N, C-alpha and C positions, 0 to 999 in steps of 0.2 A: 868792654861792653859787647855782650853777645849779639845784640841786635845789629850793631854796626858790622861785625864780622860776617854775620849771615847776609846782610844786605850787600856787602861787597862780593860775596860768592854769587848771589843772585844777579848782581850787576854784570859780572863776568859771563855768567851763563846766558843772559840776554844778549850781550855783545856777540858771543860766539854764534848764537842763533841768528842774529841779523846778518852776520857774514855768510853763514850757510844759506840763508834766504837769497842773498845776492848771488852766490855761486850757483845755486840751483836755477834761479831765474835766468841767469846769463848763459850757463853752459848746458843745463840738463833739460830744460823745457823744450819740447819740440816747437818749431815755428808754426804759427797759425796758417791756415790755408789762404787767407786773404788779409790784406792790411786793414787795420781798424780805422773807423771814421774818426775825424778830428774831435767830434763831440764826445765820442766814447773815451778817447784819451784824456780829454779835458775833464770829463766827469770823474774818471779814476784819480786823476791828479788832485782835483778839487776836493774829493772825498777825504783826502788825508789832512786837509786844513783844520777841520774841527778837532782832530786829535792833537795837532800841533797847538791849537788854541787852548785846549784843555791843559796841555802841559805847561803853557805859559801862565795859565790861571790856577795852577795847582795849589798855591798857598790859600787861595780863596775857596776852591772846591774841596780840598782835602785837609784844610787847616785844623779841623776838629779831630783828626786822626793822629794816632801815635806816628812818629817819624818812620818807623820800619814799614808800617802799613802804607803810608803815603808814598814812600819810595817804590814799593812794589807796584802800585798803581801807575806811577810815573814811568817805570820801566815798561809796563804793559802798553802804555800809550805810545812809547817809542817803537815797540814791536809792531803795533798796529800800523804805524806809518810804513814800516818795512813790508808789511803784508800787501800794502797797496803797490809797492814796487814789484812784488811777485805778480800781482794782478796785472800790472802794466806789461810785464814780460809775457804773461800768458795770453793777453789779447794782441800781442805783436806790436806794442808801442815801440818807437825808436829807442835804442839802447840808452842814449843820453837822458831821456825822460825817466826811464825805469831806474837807471843807475843813480839819477839825481834823487829820486825818492829814497833809495837805499842810503845815499850819502846824508840826506837830511835826517833820516832815522838814526844813523850811527853817530852823527855829530850831536844830535839831541841827547842821545844816551850818554855820550862822553861828557856832556855838561851836567849830567845827573850823578856823577860819581859820588858815592857817599863818603863824607869825611866826618870826623868827630865834631868839628866846628859846626858843620851844617846840621847835623842831628841835634846838637845842643841848642842851636839857634831856633830850630823848628819847634823843639819841645818848650823852650822859653816862650816863644810866641804863642804856642798852643795853650799853655797854662796861664799866660798873661802875667808872668812875674819875671823878675830878673834873677840870674843865677846867683847862688850864694857860695 
């Protein structure tokens, strides 16, 4: 199944990207001139929640799409969470907060690894029939 192989390649690429985001945020971004306000840090952290929620609701949101397309969108949601980790680093949030966002993004992506069983189940659910 070509779609599954392609999805696995994309999954790996998204995983590498998230690790790069964590590395850049932790080691390469210059520290800000002043510490961020607590409300700013809370807003950056809370902004990642809708993406995590959309990932949880993916079967409802993307259930009409072919599995390969839905998985790409799920990977993008995970990457979006990682971007909030970069934003947290950029505003000078404490490292545990920023790295926590990166960890959530990576764990979320790890749970989305494409398998033949998941792809088949997705398509069966999408088409509303049992496999033959």
